[in-house]
Structure formats: C-alpha cells, structure tokens
N, CA, C and O atoms as a GROMACS GRO file, in nm:
protein
  420
    1MET      N    1   8.364   7.943  11.541
    1MET     CA    2   8.391   7.862  11.390
    1MET      C    3   8.465   7.714  11.448
    1MET      O    4   8.516   7.714  11.560
    2ALA      N    5   8.466   7.589  11.362
    2ALA     CA    6   8.528   7.520  11.364
    2ALA      C    7   8.614   7.504  11.285
    2ALA      O    8   8.592   7.539  11.169
    3PRO      N    9   8.772   7.434  11.328
    3PRO     CA   10   8.868   7.431  11.233
    3PRO      C   11   8.854   7.395  11.099
    3PRO      O   12   8.776   7.309  11.059
    4LEU      N   13   8.935   7.464  11.026
    4LEU     CA   14   8.968   7.378  10.858
    4LEU      C   15   8.968   7.268  10.911
    4LEU      O   16   8.990   7.229  11.026
    5VAL      N   17   8.941   7.218  10.816
    5VAL     CA   18   8.989   7.025  10.785
    5VAL      C   19   9.009   6.995  10.629
    5VAL      O   20   8.942   7.013  10.528
    6PRO      N   21   9.129   6.942  10.657
    6PRO     CA   22   9.216   6.976  10.495
    6PRO      C   23   9.144   6.812  10.426
    6PRO      O   24   9.128   6.706  10.487
    7VAL      N   25   9.123   6.833  10.328
    7VAL     CA   26   9.051   6.789  10.202
    7VAL      C   27   9.135   6.664  10.111
    7VAL      O   28   9.182   6.693  10.001
    8PHE      N   29   9.145   6.564  10.151
    8PHE     CA   30   9.215   6.474  10.036
    8PHE      C   31   9.184   6.354  10.024
    8PHE      O   32   9.116   6.302  10.113
    9SER      N   33   9.214   6.295   9.936
    9SER     CA   34   9.168   6.177   9.813
    9SER      C   35   9.185   6.076   9.906
    9SER      O   36   9.259   6.084  10.004
   10ALA      N   37   9.102   5.961   9.869
   10ALA     CA   38   9.113   5.814   9.982
   10ALA      C   39   9.238   5.738   9.961
   10ALA      O   40   9.302   5.683  10.051
   11ASP      N   41   9.261   5.739   9.860
   11ASP     CA   42   9.428   5.660   9.797
   11ASP      C   43   9.495   5.701   9.899
   11ASP      O   44   9.540   5.612   9.970
   12THR      N   45   9.521   5.832   9.935
   12THR     CA   46   9.608   5.887  10.019
   12THR      C   47   9.571   5.877  10.152
   12THR      O   48   9.650   5.916  10.238
   13LEU      N   49   9.491   5.842  10.174
   13LEU     CA   50   9.432   5.838  10.364
   13LEU      C   51   9.545   5.723  10.440
   13LEU      O   52   9.571   5.752  10.556
   14PRO      N   53   9.594   5.632  10.401
   14PRO     CA   54   9.687   5.579  10.467
   14PRO      C   55   9.858   5.654  10.506
   14PRO      O   56   9.932   5.594  10.584
   15ASP      N   57   9.897   5.777  10.447
   15ASP     CA   58   9.972   5.850  10.479
   15ASP      C   59   9.975   5.962  10.567
   15ASP      O   60  10.073   6.012  10.622
   16HIS      N   61   9.780   6.016  10.576
   16HIS     CA   62   9.731   6.109  10.634
   16HIS      C   63   9.751   6.062  10.782
   16HIS      O   64   9.816   6.122  10.868
   17VAL      N   65   9.674   5.925  10.799
   17VAL     CA   66   9.661   5.884  10.943
   17VAL      C   67   9.836   5.890  10.983
   17VAL      O   68   9.838   5.878  11.105
   18ASN      N   69   9.913   5.898  10.956
   18ASN     CA   70  10.042   5.865  10.991
   18ASN      C   71  10.113   6.015  11.009
   18ASN      O   72  10.231   6.048  10.993
   19THR      N   73   9.964   6.116  11.059
   19THR     CA   74  10.026   6.244  11.027
   19THR      C   75   9.942   6.320  11.121
   19THR      O   76   9.823   6.291  11.108
   20VAL      N   77   9.966   6.408  11.212
   20VAL     CA   78   9.904   6.471  11.306
   20VAL      C   79   9.887   6.648  11.279
   20VAL      O   80   9.992   6.710  11.263
   21ARG      N   81   9.774   6.714  11.277
   21ARG     CA   82   9.723   6.861  11.200
   21ARG      C   83   9.750   6.925  11.362
   21ARG      O   84   9.700   6.849  11.445
   22ARG      N   85   9.816   7.042  11.425
   22ARG     CA   86   9.831   7.108  11.505
   22ARG      C   87   9.849   7.271  11.478
   22ARG      O   88   9.958   7.324  11.458
   23ASN      N   89   9.728   7.341  11.482
   23ASN     CA   90   9.716   7.504  11.423
   23ASN      C   91   9.818   7.506  11.304
   23ASN      O   92   9.937   7.536  11.311
   24PHE      N   93   9.754   7.470  11.206
   24PHE     CA   94   9.846   7.414  11.057
   24PHE      C   95   9.966   7.372  11.045
   24PHE      O   96  10.052   7.407  10.964
   25ILE      N   97   9.969   7.286  11.136
   25ILE     CA   98  10.128   7.248  11.143
   25ILE      C   99  10.131   7.127  11.113
   25ILE      O  100  10.053   7.079  11.196
   26GLU      N  101  10.177   7.022  11.035
   26GLU     CA  102  10.173   6.919  11.002
   26GLU      C  103  10.243   6.824  11.065
   26GLU      O  104  10.354   6.856  11.022
   27LYS      N  105  10.267   6.709  11.150
   27LYS     CA  106  10.398   6.711  11.244
   27LYS      C  107  10.373   6.516  11.190
   27LYS      O  108  10.270   6.491  11.127
   28LYS      N  109  10.445   6.430  11.212
   28LYS     CA  110  10.431   6.265  11.177
   28LYS      C  111  10.410   6.201  11.356
   28LYS      O  112  10.477   6.222  11.458
   29ARG      N  113  10.317   6.139  11.336
   29ARG     CA  114  10.292   6.035  11.436
   29ARG      C  115  10.362   6.038  11.504
   29ARG      O  116  10.472   6.067  11.458
   30LYS      N  117  10.355   6.009  11.673
   30LYS     CA  118  10.464   5.926  11.761
   30LYS      C  119  10.485   5.767  11.750
   30LYS      O  120  10.402   5.740  11.663
   31GLY      N  121  10.510   5.716  11.765
   31GLY     CA  122  10.510   5.558  11.789
   31GLY      C  123  10.568   5.494  11.620
   31GLY      O  124  10.629   5.556  11.533
   32GLU      N  125  10.538   5.404  11.621
   32GLU     CA  126  10.569   5.292  11.499
   32GLU      C  127  10.450   5.394  11.434
   32GLU      O  128  10.359   5.465  11.475
   33PRO      N  129  10.531   5.339  11.268
   33PRO     CA  130  10.358   5.368  11.222
   33PRO      C  131  10.234   5.280  11.185
   33PRO      O  132  10.235   5.157  11.176
   34VAL      N  133  10.129   5.360  11.164
   34VAL     CA  134   9.983   5.314  11.103
   34VAL      C  135   9.979   5.259  10.981
   34VAL      O  136   9.981   5.323  10.875
   35ASN      N  137   9.970   5.086  10.997
   35ASN     CA  138   9.900   5.049  10.881
   35ASN      C  139   9.767   4.980  10.843
   35ASN      O  140   9.729   4.864  10.859
   36LEU      N  141   9.724   5.059  10.804
   36LEU     CA  142   9.538   5.043  10.801
   36LEU      C  143   9.490   4.874  10.744
   36LEU      O  144   9.388   4.806  10.757
   37LYS      N  145   9.589   4.859  10.695
   37LYS     CA  146   9.522   4.692  10.652
   37LYS      C  147   9.550   4.614  10.813
   37LYS      O  148   9.463   4.539  10.858
   38GLU      N  149   9.614   4.628  10.851
   38GLU     CA  150   9.656   4.526  11.008
   38GLU      C  151   9.505   4.594  11.091
   38GLU      O  152   9.432   4.523  11.160
   39CYS      N  153   9.489   4.692  11.074
   39CYS     CA  154   9.390   4.749  11.185
   39CYS      C  155   9.263   4.637  11.169
   39CYS      O  156   9.256   4.557  11.076
   40ALA      N  157   9.166   4.648  11.278
   40ALA     CA  158   9.029   4.535  11.256
   40ALA      C  159   8.914   4.647  11.198
   40ALA      O  160   8.865   4.759  11.193
   41LEU      N  161   8.918   4.548  11.171
   41LEU     CA  162   8.763   4.630  11.030
   41LEU      C  163   8.619   4.617  11.101
   41LEU      O  164   8.557   4.511  11.087
   42LEU      N  165   8.559   4.733  11.184
   42LEU     CA  166   8.439   4.740  11.173
   42LEU      C  167   8.295   4.855  11.043
   42LEU      O  168   8.307   4.933  10.948
   43GLU      N  169   8.188   4.800  11.117
   43GLU     CA  170   8.110   4.813  11.013
   43GLU      C  171   7.996   4.906  11.104
   43GLU      O  172   7.950   4.859  11.208
   44MET      N  173   7.963   5.016  11.064
   44MET     CA  174   7.850   5.124  11.161
   44MET      C  175   7.731   5.102  10.990
   44MET      O  176   7.763   5.113  10.871
   45MET      N  177   7.584   5.066  11.061
   45MET     CA  178   7.494   5.107  10.970
   45MET      C  179   7.426   5.240  11.016
   45MET      O  180   7.378   5.244  11.129
   46GLN      N  181   7.418   5.343  10.939
   46GLN     CA  182   7.321   5.435  10.930
   46GLN      C  183   7.226   5.506  10.852
   46GLN      O  184   7.245   5.511  10.730
   47TYR      N  185   7.129   5.561  10.900
   47TYR     CA  186   7.026   5.532  10.771
   47TYR      C  187   6.975   5.699  10.759
   47TYR      O  188   6.992   5.784  10.846
   48SER      N  189   6.923   5.713  10.655
   48SER     CA  190   6.933   5.840  10.575
   48SER      C  191   6.762   5.882  10.545
   48SER      O  192   6.685   5.850  10.455
   49CYS      N  193   6.754   5.937  10.620
   49CYS     CA  194   6.607   5.937  10.590
   49CYS      C  195   6.506   6.068  10.574
   49CYS      O  196   6.510   6.171  10.641
   50ASN      N  197   6.403   6.031  10.455
   50ASN     CA  198   6.353   6.177  10.399
   50ASN      C  199   6.229   6.192  10.356
   50ASN      O  200   6.166   6.087  10.360
   51PRO      N  201   6.172   6.280  10.318
   51PRO     CA  202   5.999   6.262  10.265
   51PRO      C  203   6.037   6.202  10.125
   51PRO      O  204   6.139   6.235  10.064
   52PRO      N  205   5.977   6.142  10.095
   52PRO     CA  206   5.952   6.082   9.895
   52PRO      C  207   5.910   6.205   9.877
   52PRO      O  208   5.818   6.270   9.927
   53SER      N  209   6.029   6.239   9.760
   53SER     CA  210   6.037   6.335   9.691
   53SER      C  211   5.961   6.306   9.533
   53SER      O  212   5.965   6.402   9.456
   54GLU      N  213   5.911   6.213   9.495
   54GLU     CA  214   5.853   6.168   9.368
   54GLU      C  215   5.722   6.280   9.358
   54GLU      O  216   5.701   6.376   9.284
   55GLN      N  217   5.658   6.226   9.452
   55GLN     CA  218   5.534   6.340   9.436
   55GLN      C  219   5.475   6.387   9.571
   55GLN      O  220   5.567   6.357   9.647
   56VAL      N  221   5.409   6.426   9.625
   56VAL     CA  222   5.314   6.500   9.768
   56VAL      C  223   5.313   6.408   9.790
   56VAL      O  224   5.271   6.314   9.722
   57PRO      N  225   5.388   6.410   9.955
   57PRO     CA  226   5.398   6.281  10.023
   57PRO      C  227   5.261   6.283  10.122
   57PRO      O  228   5.202   6.390  10.136
   58GLN      N  229   5.226   6.196  10.170
   58GLN     CA  230   5.129   6.180  10.234
   58GLN      C  231   5.169   6.247  10.430
   58GLN      O  232   5.285   6.248  10.470
   59PRO      N  233   5.102   6.273  10.481
   59PRO     CA  234   5.118   6.333  10.631
   59PRO      C  235   5.274   6.215  10.692
   59PRO      O  236   5.287   6.110  10.629
   60GLY      N  237   5.337   6.234  10.764
   60GLY     CA  238   5.400   6.133  10.790
   60GLY      C  239   5.505   6.054  10.739
   60GLY      O  240   5.594   6.000  10.804
   61VAL      N  241   5.485   6.050  10.601
   61VAL     CA  242   5.544   5.876  10.509
   61VAL      C  243   5.743   5.971  10.525
   61VAL      O  244   5.783   6.071  10.464
   62ILE      N  245   5.801   5.904  10.605
   62ILE     CA  246   5.965   5.892  10.536
   62ILE      C  247   6.025   5.798  10.489
   62ILE      O  248   5.969   5.694  10.526
   63VAL      N  249   6.112   5.777  10.424
   63VAL     CA  250   6.130   5.681  10.336
   63VAL      C  251   6.310   5.684  10.417
   63VAL      O  252   6.370   5.784  10.457
   64CYS      N  253   6.345   5.574  10.419
   64CYS     CA  254   6.507   5.590  10.516
   64CYS      C  255   6.594   5.465  10.412
   64CYS      O  256   6.554   5.349  10.403
   65GLN      N  257   6.666   5.496  10.371
   65GLN     CA  258   6.770   5.402  10.305
   65GLN      C  259   6.880   5.399  10.390
   65GLN      O  260   6.933   5.492  10.451
   66PRO      N  261   6.915   5.248  10.385
   66PRO     CA  262   7.070   5.207  10.468
   66PRO      C  263   7.165   5.292  10.421
   66PRO      O  264   7.174   5.322  10.302
   67VAL      N  265   7.233   5.330  10.503
   67VAL     CA  266   7.405   5.381  10.451
   67VAL      C  267   7.551   5.298  10.555
   67VAL      O  268   7.589   5.332  10.667
   68VAL      N  269   7.592   5.211  10.486
   68VAL     CA  270   7.691   5.178  10.519
   68VAL      C  271   7.810   5.262  10.550
   68VAL      O  272   7.851   5.352  10.476
   69ARG      N  273   7.861   5.229  10.658
   69ARG     CA  274   7.992   5.332  10.688
   69ARG      C  275   8.081   5.244  10.754
   69ARG      O  276   8.038   5.190  10.855
   70LEU      N  277   8.221   5.215  10.710
   70LEU     CA  278   8.288   5.131  10.696
   70LEU      C  279   8.465   5.192  10.836
   70LEU      O  280   8.548   5.275  10.799
   71PHE      N  281   8.469   5.149  10.923
   71PHE     CA  282   8.581   5.213  11.010
   71PHE      C  283   8.706   5.118  11.017
   71PHE      O  284   8.696   4.997  10.995
   72ARG      N  285   8.831   5.184  11.050
   72ARG     CA  286   8.962   5.036  11.090
   72ARG      C  287   8.969   5.152  11.244
   72ARG      O  288   8.947   5.272  11.262
   73ARG      N  289   9.008   5.047  11.325
   73ARG     CA  290   9.019   5.079  11.504
   73ARG      C  291   9.208   4.964  11.506
   73ARG      O  292   9.253   4.849  11.508
   74CYS      N  293   9.238   5.080  11.503
   74CYS     CA  294   9.416   5.015  11.543
   74CYS      C  295   9.447   5.046  11.707
   74CYS      O  296   9.382   5.095  11.799
   75ALA      N  297   9.605   4.983  11.686
   75ALA     CA  298   9.624   4.992  11.881
   75ALA      C  299   9.651   5.128  11.854
   75ALA      O  300   9.678   5.191  11.752
   76GLY      N  301   9.627   5.168  12.032
   76GLY     CA  302   9.612   5.319  12.076
   76GLY      C  303   9.506   5.384  12.070
   76GLY      O  304   9.494   5.503  12.100
   77GLY      N  305   9.384   5.280  12.014
   77GLY     CA  306   9.246   5.370  12.050
   77GLY      C  307   9.228   5.487  11.894
   77GLY      O  308   9.170   5.595  11.906
   78LEU      N  309   9.275   5.450  11.786
   78LEU     CA  310   9.282   5.518  11.677
   78LEU      C  311   9.213   5.482  11.580
   78LEU      O  312   9.236   5.381  11.512
   79THR      N  313   9.107   5.573  11.559
   79THR     CA  314   8.990   5.523  11.495
   79THR      C  315   8.976   5.635  11.302
   79THR      O  316   8.979   5.757  11.286
   80VAL      N  317   8.963   5.518  11.194
   80VAL     CA  318   8.952   5.622  11.105
   80VAL      C  319   8.856   5.530  11.024
   80VAL      O  320   8.857   5.406  11.029
   81GLU      N  321   8.769   5.610  10.945
   81GLU     CA  322   8.674   5.593  10.863
   81GLU      C  323   8.735   5.567  10.749
   81GLU      O  324   8.807   5.659  10.711
   82THR      N  325   8.729   5.449  10.664
   82THR     CA  326   8.798   5.429  10.578
   82THR      C  327   8.663   5.354  10.453
   82THR      O  328   8.676   5.246  10.396
   83THR      N  329   8.550   5.444  10.440
   83THR     CA  330   8.461   5.372  10.348
   83THR      C  331   8.489   5.383  10.198
   83THR      O  332   8.466   5.294  10.116
   84SER      N  333   8.542   5.501  10.171
   84SER     CA  334   8.590   5.533  10.035
   84SER      C  335   8.717   5.490   9.989
   84SER      O  336   8.744   5.496   9.869
   85TRP      N  337   8.826   5.431  10.101
   85TRP     CA  338   8.892   5.401  10.089
   85TRP      C  339   8.933   5.243  10.078
   85TRP      O  340   9.037   5.210  10.020
   86GLU      N  341   8.844   5.148  10.138
   86GLU     CA  342   8.810   5.006  10.149
   86GLU      C  343   8.807   4.938   9.993
   86GLU      O  344   8.889   4.850   9.968
   87PRO      N  345   8.706   4.983   9.884
   87PRO     CA  346   8.722   4.946   9.746
   87PRO      C  347   8.848   4.953   9.672
   87PRO      O  348   8.890   4.874   9.588
   88LEU      N  349   8.897   5.049   9.712
   88LEU     CA  350   9.066   5.125   9.666
   88LEU      C  351   9.162   4.981   9.687
   88LEU      O  352   9.243   4.916   9.621
   89ARG      N  353   9.098   4.977   9.819
   89ARG     CA  354   9.198   4.880   9.873
   89ARG      C  355   9.174   4.739   9.829
   89ARG      O  356   9.268   4.659   9.840
   90GLN      N  357   9.048   4.696   9.777
   90GLN     CA  358   9.039   4.562   9.723
   90GLN      C  359   9.094   4.555   9.575
   90GLN      O  360   9.143   4.449   9.535
   91ILE      N  361   9.088   4.669   9.491
   91ILE     CA  362   9.103   4.673   9.378
   91ILE      C  363   9.275   4.656   9.406
   91ILE      O  364   9.323   4.556   9.352
   92GLU      N  365   9.335   4.709   9.455
   92GLU     CA  366   9.475   4.700   9.492
   92GLU      C  367   9.573   4.563   9.502
   92GLU      O  368   9.685   4.539   9.457
   93GLU      N  369   9.446   4.462   9.605
   93GLU     CA  370   9.481   4.365   9.680
   93GLU      C  371   9.492   4.302   9.524
   93GLU      O  372   9.602   4.275   9.476
   94ALA      N  373   9.348   4.278   9.442
   94ALA     CA  374   9.328   4.215   9.366
   94ALA      C  375   9.436   4.222   9.222
   94ALA      O  376   9.462   4.121   9.156
   95LYS      N  377   9.469   4.304   9.204
   95LYS     CA  378   9.601   4.319   9.115
   95LYS      C  379   9.727   4.289   9.171
   95LYS      O  380   9.793   4.222   9.091
   96GLU      N  381   9.764   4.303   9.236
   96GLU     CA  382   9.910   4.196   9.336
   96GLU      C  383   9.892   4.079   9.319
   96GLU      O  384   9.976   4.006   9.267
   97LYS      N  385   9.742   4.028   9.373
   97LYS     CA  386   9.736   3.871   9.313
   97LYS      C  387   9.720   3.850   9.206
   97LYS      O  388   9.708   3.727   9.203
   98LEU      N  389   9.707   3.901   9.066
   98LEU     CA  390   9.695   3.905   8.969
   98LEU      C  391   9.792   3.858   8.914
   98LEU      O  392   9.794   3.757   8.843
   99ALA      N  393   9.930   3.968   8.960
   99ALA     CA  394  10.019   3.973   8.936
   99ALA      C  395  10.146   3.860   8.970
   99ALA      O  396  10.229   3.795   8.906
  100SER      N  397  10.120   3.874   9.063
  100SER     CA  398  10.197   3.670   9.177
  100SER      C  399  10.146   3.612   9.103
  100SER      O  400  10.222   3.553   9.026
  101GLY      N  401  10.000   3.595   9.082
  101GLY     CA  402   9.990   3.451   9.040
  101GLY      C  403  10.058   3.431   8.860
  101GLY      O  404  10.104   3.321   8.829
  102SER      N  405  10.056   3.541   8.761
  102SER     CA  406  10.068   3.564   8.663
  102SER      C  407  10.287   3.495   8.656
  102SER      O  408  10.330   3.432   8.559
  103LYS      N  409  10.371   3.532   8.773
  103LYS     CA  410  10.484   3.538   8.807
  103LYS      C  411  10.490   3.397   8.831
  103LYS      O  412  10.576   3.348   8.758
  104ALA      N  413  10.436   3.315   8.900
  104ALA     CA  414  10.410   3.189   8.910
  104ALA      C  415  10.388   3.110   8.811
  104ALA      O  416  10.452   3.005   8.815
  105SER      N  417  10.296   3.131   8.692
  105SER     CA  418  10.324   3.059   8.581
  105SER      C  419  10.416   3.043   8.495
  105SER      O  420  10.401   2.962   8.403
   0.00000   0.00000   0.00000
C-alpha cells in the first residue's frame, strides 16, 4: 500500500516545500529555505481523453482536452507542481503592487 500523502491548501505550499516527511515525522529541509518565486517556472501539457458523454459515441471516437500543469524547478533538483498555487501568487503580487502604488501617490 502506498504511504499516506498529507493534504494541504495551495496557499500553504511554500511552507510545505521546506519540510520533509519521513515515517510520519516532519523535519525541516536541509540547507537554505526554498523560495518558490525564485525557482524556474516550467509548463507541461497533458491531455485528458474520454469518449463523448452527450450521446452514444461512434466507434473509435475519443475527445481529448488539454490540461496545463505548472511546475517550479529549484536548485538541487527539487521540482514542485504549482498549478494551484500560481493563480494565488499572481493575486498576491497584484495586491502588493496596488498597495505600493497607492503609497507612492
């Protein structure tokens, strides 16, 4: 049986990247803390393929939809999927930009 995988929200991803779980014990990752914003952004396109569900499909007809997945590759080979985190990061940066713009006026 595969080990249990902890479930957490996307906004806590940067904190979870800096911890390692072994035998149900969390430890801080060795070395400098990882800042996901500084890691290289990578994109991977996958396809979800299913038979059409609206009606009885013709034999051999499959409909594929693209699914974009985003990753950050950091120093030391650490690669983290950030598909759910990237929109939250963009909203946070937009708020910071608005706040700094209103202070400058």
